[in-house]
N, C-alpha and C positions, 0 to 999 in steps of 0.2 A: 110469191116471192115479190117483195118490194126492193125496188133497186133506188139507191141514193144517187142524185145526180148534184154536181158541183153548181154552186151559185152562177159560176161563170156559163156553165153549160145551159142552164135554165135561162140565163139572159140572152144567149146567142140564139136559142130556140125562139123566145118571146120576140126578139128583134125582128124575126123573119115574119111573124104574124101580125106584127103591129105596125103602124105606119112608120117610117114611109114606104117600106117594101109591101105591107098588107096581103101578103100571100096567104092562101087558104090553109086552115090548119090540118085539113086532111092530107094536103100535099106535102107540109112540113113534117107531118107525123110520119108518112110513109118514108120520106128522105132521111129522117133522123132516126128511124126504127123505134118510134115511140108510139104509144096509144093517144088517139085523139083526145080521149078523156083527160089525159096527164096534162095536155097543153091548156085545155079549157080549164083545169084545176089552177094551173100556174097563173093564167089569165085572171081568174077570179081572185087569187091571193094578191096579185098585184093591185088589182082595183079596189081591194080592201086596205091597200096603204102599205103592203109588204114591199120595201125598198129594194126589188130586185134588179131594176135597171139604173144602178147608179155609176157614174163615171169611174170612181174609184175602182172598181173591179173589171173594168174593160181591159183586153189584153194590152193595149197600148200604154197602161198605166202600171203594168206588173213591176215590182222593184227589181232590181238587178240581181239578187240573191235568188230570188224566186224564179227568175227567167233562167238563171244558171241551173238551178235545180231541176226545172221543167226540160231544159235542153238535155241534161244528163239522163233523166228518167225516159225522155223521148227516144234517146239513142239505144235503150235497152230494150225497147218494145219492138217486137217483130214487125215486118212490113204489112203482114196480114192483120195484126191486132192494131197498127197504128191509127186507123179511121176510127175505131171504137174509142180508144184512148183519147184522141183529139176532140171527139164529141163530148166525152165526160168531162174534159177539162175546159171545153167551151172555147177551143182553139181551132185554128187552121194551120195547115203545114206552112203557109207563108210566115205565119208568125215565128215559127222556129227558125226558119230561114233567116228572116230579119233580125231576129235575136242573136243568132250565131254570128252574122256579119257585125252587128252592133258589139258583141263581146270581143271579136278579133280587132275592131277599131279601137276599143278601149285599151286593149292590150298593146296594140301597136302604138298608140298615144303614149301610154305609160312606159312603154321601152323608150321611145324617143325623148321623153321627158327625164328619164333615169340616164340615158347617154349625155344629154346636155348637162345634167346636173353633176355627173362625172367628170365631164371635161372641165366645168368650172371649178370643181374641188380640186382637180390636179393642178389648175392654173393658180388657184389660190394656195395651195401647198408649196408650189414652187416659189412664189413670191414671199412666202413666210420663211421658207428655208434661206432664201437669199438675205433676208432681213436679219435672220438669226445669225448667219455667217458675218455679216457686216458688224452686229453688235458684239459677237464673240472677239473679232479683230480688235474693235474700240477698246473692249474690256481687258483683253491681253496687253495693249498698247497702254492703257492706264496703269495696269499692275506693273509693268515694266518700268514706267516712269516714277512710279511710287517707290519701288525698290532703288532705283538710281538716286532719287532724292535721300531716301535713307542712308544709302552708302556715301552720297557726297556730304551729308550732315555728319556721319561718323568720321569722314577723312578730314574735313575742313572744320568741321564743328558747326554748331548752330549759330547762324548769322544773326539770328535775332537778339543775341546777347549783346552785340556791339553797339 
């Protein structure tokens, strides 16, 4: 049975056997539950130019949505299966803890930002309502003056004729 490993998992294994760690293939194979031949094959692929070790796919560069999905998926995995799942994803439990804190910080910042904007909008609304009341009063005053002028013209006649 051939097992497919994620690119991230392969990279995490290869990082252990390549500089600067330079651990033995047998040691890493035992630790990760792999065949030493699998690791040798991955090293050979890397030597042939297969870009397994690029920065884009390191856990620190995972996008927010992928981090969120991995966190959700990780929460559904039983504790017994979590080690295997983490290895397949090329992650460590610390990544999940860091990502969870990062997500909490993002949500906290967003909440603070929304509260500040809400306060600003309430202030703006209050100022606009005050200005509207002032303009309504001025408009009512102008309407009253216009009516008075018309009544005065009707009573005394139009002064422009004189």
